[in-house]
C-alpha positions in Angstrom: 6.1 2.7 20.8 9.0 3.8 18.6 12.1 2.7 19.1 14.4 5.3 20.4 17.4 5.3 23.3 17.0 9.0 24.2 14.2 9.5 27.2 13.9 12.7 26.6 12.7 12.3 22.9 10.3 9.8 23.7 8.5 12.0 26.1 8.3 14.5 23.1 7.2 11.9 20.7 4.6 11.0 23.2 3.3 14.5 23.6 2.8 15.0 19.8 0.8 11.7 20.1 -1.4 13.2 23.3 -1.6 16.3 20.8 -3.3 14.5 17.8 -5.4 11.9 20.0 -7.1 15.2 21.1 -8.2 16.1 17.9 -11.5 14.4 16.0 -10.8 10.7 15.3 -10.9 9.7 11.6 -14.0 8.4 12.0 -16.0 11.5 13.0 -16.0 13.2 9.3 -16.8 17.0 8.2 -16.6 16.6 4.6 -15.0 19.5 2.5 -11.6 20.7 1.2 -11.9 24.3 3.0 -10.3 23.6 6.0 -7.3 21.3 4.6 -7.6 23.8 1.3 -6.8 27.0 3.8 -3.8 25.3 6.1 -2.4 24.1 3.0 -2.2 27.8 1.5 -0.4 29.1 5.1 2.2 26.3 5.4 3.3 27.5 1.8 1.5 25.2 -0.5 4.1 22.5 0.9 1.9 19.7 -1.3 2.8 21.5 -4.6 6.4 20.2 -3.9 6.7 17.2 -5.2 5.1 15.4 -8.1 2.0 13.1 -6.4 0.3 9.5 -7.4 -2.9 9.5 -5.6 -4.7 6.2 -4.7 -8.4 5.4 -4.2 -10.6 2.7 -3.8 -12.2 0.3 -1.7 -10.1 -2.6 -1.2 -6.2 -2.8 -2.1 -5.0 0.7 -1.6 -2.4 0.6 0.6 -0.9 -2.6 -1.0 -0.8 -0.7 -4.4 0.5 2.5 -2.7 3.8 0.2 -1.2 3.7 -1.5 -4.6 4.3 2.0 -6.4 6.6 3.4 -3.7 9.0 0.2 -4.2 8.7 0.8 -8.1 9.6 4.1 -7.9 12.6 3.8 -5.6 14.0 1.5 -7.7 13.7 3.5 -10.4 16.3 5.8 -8.0 13.2 8.3 -7.3 13.3 9.8 -3.8 10.0 8.6 -2.8 7.4 9.8 0.1 4.4 7.5 1.0 1.3 8.3 3.0 -1.2 5.9 3.9 -3.8 5.1 6.7 -4.4 3.7 9.5 -1.2 2.3 11.0 -0.6 -1.3 12.5 2.1 -0.5 15.4 3.5 3.2 14.9 1.7 6.2 13.5 5.0 7.1 11.9 4.2 4.1 9.5 1.6 7.0 7.9 4.7 9.1 6.6 7.2 7.0 4.6 10.4 8.8 3.3 13.0 7.2 1.1 11.2 3.8 1.4 11.5 4.1 6.0 9.0 5.4 8.6 9.6 9.2 9.4 12.2 9.3 12.2 10.8 10.2 15.6 13.0 13.5 15.3 11.1 14.3 12.2 8.0 13.8 13.5 8.2 15.6 16.4 9.7 18.5 14.3 7.2 18.3 11.8 4.4 18.6 14.2 6.0 21.3 16.0 6.3 23.5 13.0 2.7 23.3 11.9 1.4 23.1 15.3 0.5 27.2 15.0 -0.8 26.8 11.6 -3.3 23.8 13.1 -4.1 26.6 15.7 -5.0 29.2 13.3 -7.0 27.3 10.9 -9.1 26.0 14.3 -10.2 29.5 15.1 -10.9 30.2 11.4 -13.3 27.6 11.0 -16.5 27.5 13.0 -17.7 24.1 12.7 -14.5 22.4 14.1 -11.0 22.0 15.0 -9.1 20.3 12.3 -9.2 16.0 12.4 -6.3 14.0 13.3 -6.3 12.8 9.6 -6.0 16.6 8.0 -3.2 17.3 10.8 -1.7 13.6 9.5 -2.2 14.1 5.7 -0.8 18.2 6.3 2.4 16.5 8.2 2.9 14.3 5.4 3.3 16.9 2.8 5.1 19.5 5.5 7.7 16.3 5.4 8.1 15.3 2.0 8.7 18.9 1.2 11.3 19.3 4.2 12.9 16.0 3.0 12.4 16.6 0.0 11.1 14.0 -2.1 10.8 13.6 -5.6 7.1 12.4 -5.8 4.8 11.2 -3.2 2.2 8.1 -3.3 -0.8 9.6 -1.5 -3.8 6.8 -0.3 -6.9 8.4 0.3 -8.3 8.2 3.6 -11.7 7.9 3.1 -13.9 8.6 -0.5 -12.1 10.4 -2.8 -13.5 14.1 -3.4 -13.5 15.7 0.1 -10.9 13.4 1.5 -8.3 15.7 2.8 -5.7 14.2 0.5 -7.7 15.4 -2.4 -5.8 18.6 -1.9 -3.5 17.5 -4.5 -3.3 18.2 -7.9 -2.2 14.2 -9.2 -0.2 13.7 -11.9 -1.7 9.9 -12.0 -4.6 8.8 -10.3 -5.4 5.1 -9.4 -9.0 3.7 -8.5 -8.6 0.1 -6.9 -12.1 -1.6 -6.3 -15.3 -0.1 -5.4 -17.3 -1.7 -2.9 -19.7 -1.0 -0.2 -17.8 1.3 2.6 -18.6 3.7 4.9 -22.2 4.5 3.8 -23.1 6.4 6.3 -20.8 9.4 4.4 -20.0 8.0 1.0 -23.9 7.1 -0.2 -26.0 4.1 0.3 -24.8 2.0 -3.1 -21.9 1.5 -5.0 -22.7 3.7 -7.8 -23.0 6.7 -5.2 -19.7 5.7 -3.7 -17.8 5.7 -6.7 -19.1 9.3 -7.5 -17.5 10.4 -4.5 -14.3 8.5 -4.9 -14.2 9.8 -8.8 -13.5 12.9 -7.5 -9.9 12.5 -7.4 -9.6 12.2 -11.3 -8.2 15.9 -12.2 -8.8 17.3 -15.6 -6.5 16.1 -18.3 -4.9 13.8 -15.7 -4.5 10.0 -16.4 -6.7 7.3 -14.4 -5.8 3.8 -14.0 -9.0 1.8 -13.1 -8.5 -2.1 -11.5 -11.5 -4.2 -12.2 -14.7 -2.5 -11.0 -18.3 -3.7 -10.9 -20.6 -2.6 -13.5 -22.2 0.3 -11.9 -19.1 1.5 -10.0 -17.1 1.5 -13.8 -19.9 3.8 -15.3 -20.0 6.6 -13.0 -15.7 6.6 -12.8 -15.7 6.7 -17.0 -18.4 9.4 -16.7 -16.1 11.6 -14.9 -13.0 10.7 -16.7 -14.8 12.1 -19.8 -16.3 14.9 -18.4 -12.6 16.4 -17.4 -10.7 14.6 -20.6 -8.9 12.1 -18.2 -6.6 9.4 -19.9 -7.8 5.7 -18.8 -6.4 2.2 -18.7 -8.8 0.0 -17.2 -7.8 -3.8 -16.1 -8.7 -6.4 -18.8 -9.1 -3.6 -21.3 -5.7 -1.4 -21.8 -3.8 -3.3 -19.4 -3.9 -7.3 -18.7 -2.5 -10.0 -16.4 -1.2 -12.5 -19.1 -0.1 -14.9 -16.7 0.2 -15.9 -12.8 1.5 -19.0 -11.2 2.5 -19.8 -7.9 6.0 -19.4 -6.5 8.2 -20.3 -3.4 7.2 -17.1 -0.9 5.0 -15.8 -3.6 4.0 -15.9 -7.6 5.0 -15.2 -10.6 3.2 -12.7 -13.1 3.7 -11.5 -16.7 1.5 -8.5 -17.0 0.9 -6.3 -20.6 0.3 -2.7 -20.0 -0.6 0.2 -22.9 3.3 -0.2 -23.7 4.9 -2.9 -23.0 4.5 -6.6 -21.7 7.0 -7.6 -18.3 7.5 -11.3 -18.1 8.6 -13.1 -15.1 7.5 -10.7 -12.4 8.0 -12.0 -8.8 5.8 -10.6 -6.2 6.4 -12.0 -2.6 3.2 -11.7 -2.0 0.0 -13.8 -2.3 -3.0 -14.0 -3.7 -5.1 -12.9 -7.1 -5.7 -9.7 -5.6 -2.5 -8.9 -5.2 -1.5 -9.7 -8.8 -4.4 -7.1 -9.6 -2.9 -4.2 -7.3 0.8 -5.3 -8.9 -0.7 -4.7 -12.4 -2.3 -1.5 -11.1 0.9 -0.1 -9.5 3.3 -1.1 -12.6 0.8 1.0 -15.2 0.4 3.7 -12.8 4.2 4.1 -12.6 4.3 3.7 -16.5 2.5 6.6 -16.8 4.3 8.6 -14.0 7.1 8.1 -16.4 5.2 9.3 -19.9 7.5 8.8 -22.6 10.9 7.4 -20.6 10.7 3.5 -21.0 10.5 1.7 -17.2 13.8 0.1 -16.9 13.1 -3.7 -16.7 15.4 -4.7 -14.2 14.5 -2.1 -12.1 10.9 -3.2 -12.0 11.8 -6.5 -11.1 13.6 -5.7 -8.4 10.9 -3.2 -7.1 8.0 -5.7 -7.0 10.8 -8.2 -5.6 11.2 -5.8 -2.2 7.4 -4.9 -2.1 6.3 -5.7 1.6 2.4 -5.3 2.7 2.4 -6.0 6.2 -0.7 -6.9 7.7 -2.1 -8.3 4.6 -2.0 -12.2 4.3 1.2 -11.4 6.0 3.2 -15.0 6.6 4.6 -14.6 9.7 5.6 -17.9 10.8 6.6 -21.4 8.9 6.4 -24.5 10.4 9.6 -26.6 9.8 9.3 -30.1 8.6 
């Protein structure tokens, strides 16, 4: 439950949660972007009010998204971040300026878009907007109202017809692809990769974390079709060194533009190093010709948190 000393506000928050839970659960999927596109259109296309970095894949999406958010914030940008699912509080799904959206804002945002949700429900006969579609619209509306400079948007499921793919992202990131949600995405890694490749936009920039060969083929094929620039882990960017450190690890990452040494990442595991490299290249691509400030990069990584992902909760005293 969200923290608040205002009983009336808690009741309003619980009312919104109940309304959200009345909608189709996230694991009930009606593929397609027609409904979310219609909703965003009647909401004034709030998703176009900010730049976007879009993150897909099977493994590492949320951690990478959080790293991107932290790096952008350290570079003095006002950030929005939407991820799923949440661990404790639904407000974790919508972060503004590095913090979960305030309870008041969460309630106000839902109430603001509620009439448009009903209009969309009435317009389409195959079913009401889902929980995830509604949360996606709430995130973009809250970001536009804040406002934020850039939103980091994690794909919910798949890519091509995921509700978040209503955006036209400046930079897209695809983390390692494996078998997931085969009932919707396909029974092979190649088929799943085809669906996830749907976030690659014409003339955009795509960061590809290390992929299995069959996934890489499909992703590269899509990038070639739409003329997207590519940065591949192990080719255009590499982790040159990784050593254990107290509370995390020290990294040296070589990107297409520079080499960043002595990065302290307060997360454990080779997979988190790979996530960090993808995040750094994505932010570098987002800034284009502008060089990243090395101290800001160090600060951004040093402040990264990824709750629930090999998180250290307690250490025994010796």
